[in-house]
N, C-alpha and C positions, 0 to 999 in steps of 0.2 A: 620631516622624516615620514615618508609614506610607508605603510605597512599593509601586507596582506599575505595570506598563506602561511601565517605563523612566522614570518621572516621580516626582520627590520631591514628596509631598503635604504640605500643612500639616496638622498634627495638633493637636488641642486639648490633649493631654496632654504632648507632648514637642516643644515648639517649638525647643528649644535643642540638639537632637541634631545631630551632624555628619553630612554625607552619607557614605555608603560605596558600595562596589561592589555592594551587595545588589540595588539597583534594576536595575542593568544586568544582573546575573547572572540575576535572575528573567526579565527581558525576553528575554535570549538563550536561557535554558533553555526558554522557551516555544517558541522557534523550533527548538530542537534536539529537543524532547521527542517530537513525533509527526510527523516529517517524511515527506513524500512517501509519507508513509504509512503512511506509511500502509501497507497490505498490499502488499508487493513480493515475493511468492513468486517464487523464482528458477527459471526454466526452464519447460519445457512441462508441469509439474505444474499450475501456475496457469492457469486459463482465460484470464485477462487481468490487466493491472495493476488494482489496486483500492485504494481508500483509504476512510477513515472519511467519513461523510456530513456531519459537522459541522466541516469545516475541516481543512486539512492540517497545521497546526502549532498548538501551544498558544498561541503568541504572537498568532496571528490571532484567538483567542477571548477575549483579555483586552482588552475595549473599554469605553469610556464609552457611555452612552446616545446613540445617533445617530452614533457612529463607524462608519466603513466601512473594511474592510481588503480590498485586492485583491491578487492575485498569481498566480504560475504555478509549478507544480512539474514538473520534468522528470525522467524515470526511463529508464534504459537497462540492459539486460542481454543477454548472449550465453550461451545454454544449449547445452551440447554434451557434458557428462560424463554417461554413462548409469549409473543405479543400479537395482538390483533388491533391494528391501529397503534395508539400509544398505551393501550390498556394491557397490563400483564395478565396472564392466565396461570396463577400459581397452582391451581388444582392439577395441572399437567405433571408437575414435579411431585406433588402429594400423592397422586394416583399412579405414579410410575409409568405414565404414558408419554413423557417428554422424549423428544428426539435429541440425541447427544452427538455432536460433531467434535472430534479432536483433530485439529488441523495443524500441520507442521510445514513450513516452507523455508527453503534456503535459496536466496538469490545470490549468484556469483556474478560479479560485475567487473568490468574493465573500462576505465575512462582515459581518453588520450587528449592531451592539450595540443590542438592544432595551432593555436596561437595563444597569447595570454588572455584573450577574451572569447575565443571560439573553441569548443570542445565537442568530442564525440564519445558516445558510450554504447556498450553492449551489455545486456543483462541476460544471464542464462538461469532461469528458475527451475527448481525441482521441488516436488511436494510428496508428502506422505499423509494420507487422510483416512480416518475411520468414521463410520456413521452407525450408531446403534439406535434401533427403533422397533416398535411393535407393529405399526400400521403397514409397514412395507413387507412384513413377514406373516401375513394372515391374521394379525391383531391378537393372537393368542400367546405368542412367546416372543421374547426380545432376541434379536440376532444382530450381527454386525456385518456391514459391507465395508470394502476396503479399496483404496486406489493409491497409486504412487507413480512416480516417473517424472519425465521432463514436462514442464509446462510451456506456456507461450513465450518465446524469446522476444526481447524488445531491443530495438536499435533507435538511436536518436542523436540529435545535435542540439547544442545550446549556445547562447551568446550573451555575454555581459554587455549591457547597453552603455556603460560608462567605463572609462579607463580605470583600471584597478589601482594603479599607483597614485593617481591624482584624486581618487575618490575612496580613500580607505575607510571612511565612516559610514558608507552606505552605497548600495548598488542594487540593480535589478537585472535579473537574467530571464530570458524567454527561451523556450525550446519547442521543438517539433520531433515527433517520434513515430515509429512504425511497430505495431505488434504483429508478429508472424504466427500463424496457427500451427505451431510445432507440437503442442500438447495434445494428448489423446482426448477427444471429446466424446468418445463412445466406450470409455472404460467400463468393464462389466464385472459382476461377481455373482455368487449364488444367492438367490432369494428363496426362503423356505415357505412352505405352506401356501403357495400362490398358483400352482398348476390346477387344471380342471378337476383333478382328483386329490388335490392338496399336496402334490409332489413339489419338490424344489425345481426352480428354473434359473437359467443364467439370463440376467437382464442388465441393462446399463445401470450404473449406480446413480444416485441422485445428482441433480445439477450442481448442488453446492460442493460436491467433492470431485467433480470431473477435473482432471488436470488442465484441460484446455477448453476453449469455447468454439473452436472450429471456424473462426472468422478473422480475416485481416482487419486490423484496426489502426486508427491514427490517434496520437495524443498531442495535446497542446499543454504547456505548463509554464509556470513562472516561479521564481525564487527571489525574495526581497529581504534585505536586512538594513537597519538604520540605527546608528548609535544615538542613545537618548542622553546619557551622561557617561563619564568615564566608567568603564567596566560593565555597563548595562546597555544591551542592544534589544531592539524590537525586531521581530521577524514575521514573515508571512510566506506561504507557499501553497501551491495547489496544482492540480492537473485535471484534465477531462479526457476520457477515453471514448472516442467515437467508434461504434461498431455498426457499420452499415448493413451487414448481413442480418436478415430478419430471424431465421432459425437455421439450425444445423442438421436437421433430419434425424437426430437421435431421439428414440422413443422414451417417454417417461413412464408409460403404463399407468398413468393416473386415471385414465378412462376406465380401468378395471376396478378402481375403488368406488366409482360412482358414475352413472351415465351422464350426469351434468358436467363432468370434467372432460368431455370429448375435445373441447377446444384447448385443453392443456396436454394433449397427447404427444406433442413434439417440443423439444427444448428451444427456447429463444436464445438470441445472442445480444444481450443488453449492453447499453452504455454503463460506465461507472465514472465517478469523480470523487475528489477529496480536496479539502481545504484546511490549512493549519495556520495558526497565528499565536503569538505569545512574546515572551521576553526571555533573554538569556543573560546570566550574570557570572562573572569570573570569580570563583571562590578562592582559587590559589593559582600558582604558576602552572599547575598541571591539571586542575580540575575545574570544570564549569558546569553549572546547572541551568535548567530551563523550566519554565512553567507556561503552559498555553492551553489552547483548546483546539479540537479538530472536529470536522464534520465529514463523514463518509457516507456515500449514497449510491444505491442502484436505483435510477429513476424509473417512474412508471412508464414513460415513453422515451424513445430515442430521439436525438436531434436530427438524425438522417436515417432513412429506411423505415420499414414497417414495424409494427408492434405485435404481430400475431405470435402465438406460441407461449410456452410456459416460462414465466420468470417470477421470482419473489422480489418485488421492489421493496425498498426499505432504506432507512437512514439511521445513523447513530451520531449523537453529539457526545463528545468525551472531554474530560479534563486530562491534559497530556503532560505529566511531569517527566523530566529527563535529566540524565547526568552523563558527562563525557570526560574521558581521560586521554591525554596525549603526551607522548614522549618522542621527540624527534619527528620522524615521518610516520610513526605508528599511532593508530587511534582506536579507541574503544568507546562505544556508546550504548546506553540503555534507556529506552523509553517504555513506559507502561501506561497507556491511555486507559482510563476508567470511564465506562459508559454512565452518563447521567440522564440521557433521554434516548429511548428507542422507539421507532415507529415503523409499522408494516402497513402501508396504505393499500387501498384497493388497487388491484392490478387491472389491466385491460380485459383479461379473461374473466376476472371477477365481475366487472361491469357488464360484460356481455351476458354472463350467466344470470345476473340479476334482472336484466331486461327480458331475457328469454323466459324465465320462470316466474317473474313477478315477485320473487322472494329476495330479501336482503342477502347479499353474498360478500364476504370479506375473508380472504384466506389469512392464515397465521404464519409466523416464522419464528425460529429460535435464534436468540442472540446470546453473545458472551457478556460477562461482567467486565472483562478487561482483556487486553492483548499484550503479550510480552514481545518486545522488539529489541533485538540485540545485534549490533553491527561491529565489525572489525575491518580495518583497512590499512594499507601501507602504500606510500607514495615513493616511486622511483624518480628522482630528479634527473633531468637531462643535463642541467648545467648549474653551476653555483652562481648565486647572485652576489654581486659586490656589496659589501657592507661598509659602513662608516668605520675607519680604523679604530676610533675611540671606543667602539662597541665590541671589538673582537674578543675581549676577555669573557664577555657574556656567553659566547658560543663555545668556549673550551669545555672539554669533558671533565 
């Protein structure tokens, strides 16, 4: 009896097998495996919320030919803890000089089953962000900048390497995607006490809350699950975003803070990547839980293209618990990764400044303690799959 997509299939070899929770666990594992992100780098290290191009959850990518999965992923974090390297600077909060980002993102996605192993996906993200700081407003009073709107749309394809019916206990999918620069990468707001005479000026908001990055990008990703024992699966997933464009021409005005920051006057368009791994367990016929870890990163240097311009490289290692609920074709999922290690390494511009001045230079960045990831999805089936007649009663309402 082969099982996948939460459905018990009729098998030519094993028609007398009894149903187990394996089919449900695979289905829920799919929803827990690559949630929301997708890449949810915590805090102002990340330019923006980002996720893989080929669908936000593994469950969305296990489809019959002609099936359509639609859904929405919501993410939120508040970054305020400042780190320089792996060392926290708690005095920033104590002295009320911390930068506070509140970031909300909604990813609306549609995944289409081209065949039972090949699928295509489109993700349309929207964001609302606020950023409260002293240093961007003359250092004497705290003010807030704001951004919202469409972010960078993603398109992608994915393919399961093994036949889903004959490999119900484990599989591997690989995907390729395209990020389109549809988001505003020059969003602006009013900044106070920054003009020649202390007057307010309209300037681009900080890189961390820009809805877009201004560059075409490509993603590669993978999704893997494997049964360990009945009701317990291991999972792993990840993606890498390649951003060949070096910078987008948007001014940072960081050179107005200090002459040594002249090399940070224009925003860079950096790469990003994320990796997750863990286990998922079937708690009941409708609920499944997971526990894993994740590593999110904005690297110091890109794989392709130059590295000039301002970026905040950094990485976050998190413990990633999750829970999922499913009823028919309807799914809910909640993941709340908690940061256990945060690192803001030297950037390329930090290194350049250190060489030019002969003085140590290492910028800081603010990180969040946790990220809230919530997803909801619904699958429209193109056709009914034949089931073993002896199991029909199981599927009655």
